C-alpha positions in Angstrom: 118.8 150.5 178.8 115.5 150.5 180.2 114.9 153.4 182.1 112.5 152.9 184.7 110.0 155.1 186.4 112.8 156.2 188.9 115.3 156.6 187.0 112.8 159.1 184.6 112.4 161.4 188.2 115.9 161.5 188.6 116.8 163.6 185.2 113.5 165.1 185.3 115.1 166.8 188.3 118.6 166.8 187.0 117.4 168.4 183.8 115.3 171.2 185.9 118.1 172.0 188.1 120.4 172.5 185.3 117.6 175.1 183.2 117.5 177.2 186.2 121.0 177.3 186.4 121.8 178.0 183.1 119.3 180.8 183.5 120.8 182.2 186.9 124.6 181.8 185.3 122.9 183.6 182.2 121.6 186.8 184.4 124.6 187.2 186.4 126.8 187.4 183.1 124.4 190.1 181.3 125.4 194.0 181.5 122.1 194.5 180.4 120.7 193.5 184.4 123.4 194.8 185.9 122.0 197.6 188.6 123.9 199.8 190.5 122.6 200.2 193.8 121.0 203.4 195.1 123.7 205.0 196.8 127.1 204.0 198.1 127.4 203.9 201.5 123.7 202.9 201.7 123.8 202.4 206.1 125.9 205.4 206.4 122.8 208.0 204.4 120.2 206.4 206.8 121.4 207.7 209.8 121.2 211.2 208.4 117.6 210.6 206.8 116.4 212.6 210.2 117.5 215.5 209.3 116.4 215.1 205.8 112.4 214.6 207.0 113.1 217.5 209.2 114.1 220.1 206.7 111.5 218.9 204.0 108.7 219.2 206.5 110.4 223.5 206.7 110.1 223.7 203.0 106.2 222.3 202.9 105.7 225.4 205.5 106.9 227.6 203.3 104.2 230.4 202.4 105.8 230.4 198.9 107.2 226.9 198.3 110.6 226.6 195.8 109.8 225.9 192.5 111.0 223.3 189.7 109.9 223.8 186.1 110.9 222.6 182.5 112.2 225.8 180.6 113.1 226.2 176.6 117.0 226.7 178.4 116.7 223.9 180.4 116.0 223.0 184.2 114.7 225.7 185.9 114.9 226.0 190.5 112.5 229.4 191.2 113.5 229.9 194.9 110.5 231.6 197.3 109.7 235.1 196.8 110.9 236.4 200.2 113.6 235.0 200.2 116.6 237.2 199.6 118.9 235.0 196.6 122.1 236.3 198.4 121.5 234.5 201.5 120.7 231.3 200.6 122.9 228.5 200.3 123.5 224.8 199.8 123.3 222.3 197.0 121.3 221.0 194.1 121.4 217.2 193.5 120.8 215.6 190.0 120.4 211.9 189.6 119.7 209.5 187.4 118.7 206.0 188.6 119.8 204.5 185.1 123.4 205.4 185.2 125.3 206.9 188.5 128.3 208.6 185.9 125.2 211.1 184.5 124.6 212.2 188.7 125.7 215.4 189.4 125.8 218.0 192.3 125.5 222.3 191.9 126.3 224.4 194.3 123.9 227.5 194.6 125.7 231.0 194.6 121.9 232.7 193.8 122.5 236.5 192.2 118.7 236.9 191.6 115.6 234.2 192.4 116.1 231.8 189.9 118.9 229.0 189.4 118.8 227.6 185.6 120.6 224.3 184.7 121.3 224.0 181.1 119.5 221.6 178.7 122.8 219.9 177.4 123.6 218.6 180.7 120.6 217.0 181.1 119.7 213.8 178.7 116.0 212.5 178.3 114.9 210.3 180.9 114.1 210.1 184.7 115.8 212.3 187.2 115.5 212.5 191.2 116.3 216.1 191.7 117.0 216.8 195.1 117.7 221.0 196.8 119.1 221.6 200.0 119.7 224.6 201.7 120.0 227.1 204.1 118.4 230.2 204.5 118.9 232.3 207.6 120.2 228.8 209.9 117.4 226.8 208.6 117.9 224.2 206.4 115.3 223.5 203.6 114.9 220.1 201.3 112.5 220.0 198.4 112.8 216.4 196.3 111.2 215.5 192.9 111.7 213.5 190.2 110.6 214.3 186.7 111.0 213.2 183.3 112.4 215.6 181.2 
């Protein structure tokens, strides 16, 4: 059988399309490339975004800002000195972008001005931390990304 230039072009297109389809199927079947969405119900969470912006602005105007530091015992969250810790309520959310099964939330019930998250709860890697608290009717929000 003699292959002319028209047949060669058709065979080249078929080979190229097969090559592309092979890699598309391979990447869809590979578990290492399986990345979850950032959050479940993404559009529902977008509706409360303005409240978060307002709470972040309130937190930025504080004379003594909230501090998140890494200590020997774990992750330490230091609340502003001028706030009574017994009147603070809210949550601390720790989000692990690489694995949603490691995400967790902690409710705030403080007896002193700091919260300690034990070292054993945190694996090495990147964590997105969101501290959302209410004090005397005002909402505050601090977000920070850190590598632990």
